[in-house]
Residue, then its C-alpha position, 0 to 999 in steps of 0.5 A: r803609877l797606880d795599879r788600878v783606878w776606881w772611878l766612883l760615880s756618886p749617886g749625887n753630889p750634895l753641893k750640886d743641882h741634881s735636876e739634870l743628873g742622869s740615872l746612876g746606871n746610865r752614868i756608869a754605862h757612859a763612864r765605862a764607855v769613855s774610860d777606855h783603859p783596862e785598869i780603870e774600874v767604874t763603880g756606883f757602889e757608893a749608892s749602897l752605902p748608908s752615907p753620901f759623904t766622901a769621908d764615910t766612903i773612904r772609911e768604908i773602902q779602907k775598912r774593906l781593904p785594909r792592906v791596899d794603899f789608896v789615893w783619892i783623885m780629884g780635879a783642881d776645880n774640886l780642890s778650889n771648893f773642897h773646904r765646903w765638903h762635909r768633913w774635908r779636913e778629915i778626908l785629907r787626914l784619911i787618905p793621900v790626895a792627887v789633884a789633877d790640874r784642870p784648865g783655868w783652875r790651877h791658881r784658884a786650887l792653890a789659893s783655896a782654903a784646903a790648899r792653904a790649910f794643908g800646904r805644908v804636906r803638899l808634894d812637888s808634882e815630880r814626887a807624885a809617884l810616892l803618894p800611895r806609900l805616904a801616910p796622910p795627910a799628903w797631897v800633890l797637884i799633878d801636872i797633866r795634859l789639860s782638856s777644856l772639856s767639862s764632864t757635862e760636855i763629855r756626857r753631851r758628846g757621848p762616848v765616841n766623840w769626847r776626845r775631840g775638842 
């Protein structure tokens, strides 16, 4: 029940190898081709920020749009290693977080250091719609239709064929 989703394409995740990462422009074009929803806006604006860290990106977004209720959306695979992110506790204190379930990641995500550290503020999936109105920290693991496709596989298949599989 979000009004809009901003798909933020990172110039490069500091925790991943960038050797096979395509150009930001190409990744933006591809994301726009596969997003296929009028309320999803793909942007690479994070590349214009002085810091590559999510906590700083969130602070900048909140500073620019103080009247908007934001929710950070990430996959369960990211929650499983979220404790490795720079200032991860700060992120959870800055913004409510929706964690999309991913095949094979649910149990690892729920057993993660971040999930344990912030377990007392986890919502049941049925209450996910409340997230935008809640003060952080608050998070939910959302039960969604699962796809086994990785972002790498989606990029390999191209914008037309990513839904098959």
